[in-house]
KOLKE-437709 format. One line per 4 residues: their letters; for each residue z, x, y of C-alpha. Coordinates in pm, whole numbers. Layout:
BEGIN
A = Z:X:Y  ...;
***
This chain:
BEGIN
MTYC = -2351:18387:22671  -2607:18538:22437  -2832:18468:22141  -2882:18694:21841;
VGIK = -3053:18638:21507  -3068:18847:21190  -3309:18768:20906  -3313:18910:20551;
LASG = -3629:18873:20343  -3758:19015:20018  -3981:19254:20212  -3744:19361:20489;
MVFA = -3523:19253:20776  -3567:19135:21135  -3309:19150:21414  -3342:19013:21768;
SDSR = -3100:18983:22061  -3113:18892:22427  -2926:19092:22693  -2786:18844:22946;
THSG = -2414:18831:23020  -2251:18616:23284  -1906:18520:23413  -2011:18243:23649;
IDQI = -2335:18137:23811  -2335:18433:24053  -2214:18701:23811  -2514:18765:23585;
STFR = -2568:19109:23433  -2773:19282:23165  -2594:19430:22863  -2767:19516:22536;
KMIV = -2624:19335:22232  -2794:19544:21961  -2703:19883:21818  -2918:20059:21559;
YERP = -2751:20310:21326  -3003:20527:21144  -2987:20831:20919  -3347:20864:20795;
GDRF = -3374:20865:20418  -3013:20754:20374  -2928:20441:20572  -3048:20197:20836;
MVLL = -2805:19947:20988  -2814:19710:21284  -2520:19551:21465  -2563:19244:21690;
SAGN = -2272:19114:21897  -2176:18798:22084  -1866:18664:22256  -1632:18828:22505;
LSIS = -1813:19139:22629  -1502:19356:22668  -1399:19278:22309  -1741:19337:22156;
QSVR = -1785:19663:22349  -1447:19787:22225  -1537:19697:21867  -1869:19878:21894;
EILQ = -1700:20190:22030  -1423:20194:21769  -1671:20129:21487  -1815:20476:21544;
VETL = -1488:20637:21434  -1311:20362:21233  -1206:20457:20880  -1078:20278:20571;
PKEG = -850:20463:20330  -997:20549:19992  -768:20642:19709  -830:21001:19602;
GEPI = -1122:21051:19837  -1253:21083:20190  -1183:20782:20418  -1472:20535:20436;
TIWN = -1679:20514:20756  -2006:20340:20832  -2171:20682:20791  -2045:20762:20441;
ATSM = -2003:20412:20294  -2194:20381:19969  -2257:20008:20016  -2321:19770:20305;
FDAA = -2021:19572:20184  -1794:19870:20250  -1963:19925:20588  -1891:19559:20670;
RVLG = -1528:19615:20571  -1514:19899:20824  -1652:19661:21088  -1383:19407:21001;
SAVR = -1118:19677:21034  -1253:19772:21378  -1233:19408:21491  -872:19382:21374;
RVYE = -783:19710:21543  -909:19577:21878  -709:19260:21822  -395:19466:21754;
QDGA = -451:19661:22076  -561:19382:22312  -480:19047:22149  -135:18999:22304;
ALRE = -251:19093:22655  -551:18861:22627  -327:18573:22519  -98:18630:22818;
AGVD = -403:18614:23044  -521:18293:22878  -828:18460:22725  -935:18380:22370;
FNCS = -1008:18665:22131  -1370:18557:22092  -1631:18774:21923  -1880:18754:21637;
FIFG = -2120:19002:21483  -2430:19015:21266  -2436:19337:21065  -2714:19422:20826;
GQIR = -2931:19692:20680  -2973:19906:20373  -2794:20208:20228  -2973:20422:19971;
GEAQ = -2884:20314:19619  -2848:19942:19685  -3041:19641:19812  -3065:19515:20169;
RLFL = -2763:19312:20281  -2679:19096:20580  -2333:18990:20699  -2184:18759:20962;
AYSA = -1842:18880:21085  -1591:18664:21268  -1318:18736:21522  -1056:18774:21247;
GNFI = -1258:19057:21091  -1354:18846:20789  -1720:18804:20701  -1973:18623:20486;
EATA = -2297:18748:20332  -2648:18601:20350  -2791:18468:20023  -3132:18358:19900;
ETCY = -3044:18005:20010  -2939:18119:20359  -3160:18409:20458  -3064:18432:20827;
FQIG = -2762:18430:21057  -2733:18339:21425  -2458:18402:21680  -2420:18285:22038;
ESKY = -2639:18001:22167  -2787:17925:21828  -2880:17556:21841  -3200:17582:22046;
GKPV = -3365:17842:21823  -3249:17706:21488  -3513:17437:21414  -3805:17679:21394;
LDRM = -3609:17910:21164  -3518:17622:20933  -3878:17499:20918  -4057:17830:20882;
LVPN = -3840:18082:20699  -3808:18127:20324  -3687:18444:20146  -4045:18540:20057;
SPLD = -4184:18496:20409  -4398:18792:20521  -4214:19031:20752  -4463:18989:21037;
EAAK = -4423:18612:21026  -4046:18647:21034  -4072:18869:21344  -4297:18609:21506;
CALV = -4051:18336:21406  -3760:18530:21559  -3949:18563:21889  -4041:18193:21894;
SMDS = -3675:18114:21823  -3574:18339:22111  -3832:18180:22344  -3706:17830:22258;
TLKS = -3355:17942:22352  -3469:18105:22676  -3652:17785:22768  -3346:17562:22722;
NLSV = -3049:17780:22818  -3013:17986:23134  -2726:18188:22988  -2977:18367:22761;
GLPI = -3224:18604:22921  -3464:18897:22898  -3502:19172:22799  -3503:19109:22423;
DLAV = -3436:19384:22170  -3631:19347:21845  -3588:19562:21534  -3803:19522:21221;
YRKD = -3703:19706:20903  -3915:19745:20590  -3735:19742:20256  -3646:20087:20111;
AYAS = -3766:20270:20424  -3416:20377:20542  -3559:20414:20894  -3770:20212:21136;
DDVV = -4014:20286:21416  -4045:19915:21494  -3768:19890:21753  -3897:19728:22073;
CIDE = -3756:19625:22410  -3936:19314:22539  -3929:19223:22909  -4118:18969:23120;
ANPY = -4424:19198:23137  -4464:19229:22758  -4812:19090:22674  -4728:18969:22322;
FAMI = -4419:18778:22431  -4608:18632:22727  -4867:18506:22476  -4589:18355:22260;
RGSW = -4436:18179:22559  -4768:18029:22665  -4928:17946:22331  -4618:17807:22158;
GQRL = -4560:17550:22429  -4929:17460:22441  -4960:17423:22063  -4649:17205:22054;
REVF = -4801:16978:22318  -5128:16957:22124  -4949:16863:21800  -4728:16616:21987;
ESIE = -5026:16447:22146  -5205:16422:21809  -4922:16217:21657  -4982:15842:21657;
SPLG = -4788:15638:21915  -4476:15465:21776  -4554:15152:21981  -4888:15074:21821;
DSEA = -4973:14736:21668  -4874:14620:21319  -5210:14733:21183  -5133:15098:21265;
KYPL = -5153:15349:20981  -4784:15432:21024  -4621:15121:21176  -4280:15167:21332;
KTKS = -4165:14805:21330  -4112:14760:20960  -3814:14571:20819  -3542:14785:20667;
ERYD = -3433:14683:20318  -3077:14788:20392  -3008:14726:20762  -3065:14444:21010;
VLRK = -3219:14498:21352  -2952:14561:21617  -2824:14230:21755  -2856:14175:22129;
IQDP = -2554:14052:22325  -2672:13765:22548  -2350:13591:22646  -2012:13729:22769;
KERL = -1829:13509:22518  -2003:13663:22217  -1793:13880:21989  -1905:14238:21941;
V = -1799:14247:21577;
***
């Protein structure tokens, strides 16, 4: 399995992905899930992938040469698209092309056509945009109300994103948040593993030097792994016990105005309802 997250903010974008792939407990490998497409001064785009590795690799390969017809003009590719929306349409076309080629054979083998992608960036002349593409080639776009997308093992790293991120969050805080989200997932799910690829893009730069590969020896990520857990324990221990007396500042055993306390069953003849 894998975990990837893409974040779009007013000041830029953050992308992070793990690199663990497995097909059983003794078949664990490292495959990078991030691709960065960059033409300095013109466009910066990042593709993150999850799902069946053979499918996602085929999509990534075909995306390099996939075209969409354009009436009266040159076919659209990710390299000449004038909008991220058109580039996302090319991605959708690449997904459908792989399905046309391999879908029937996969069905015969009992394998689901399972893939998903986060695709985001900026093309000169328009704003930053972030898309989540599905296995049918259709996609949705991030909005101000939903400023990030996740694919893969998303549940473990979601709470910190929901609590910390807003569209106006500083870019450095979003990068920190993405790494904490990744660490939370690594802690709880063995199917996600190092190294992590991290890309940070600043709005209107159309290029980025902040593309990093993070392994177990990375000092910043080691600090995150140690301090985040420690700070969580400190906050947890500072919270008042729920089993304190009735004079506690925040008593737990208060009567609900709407519900009764759960009834105990004390005899086998009692009815449950």
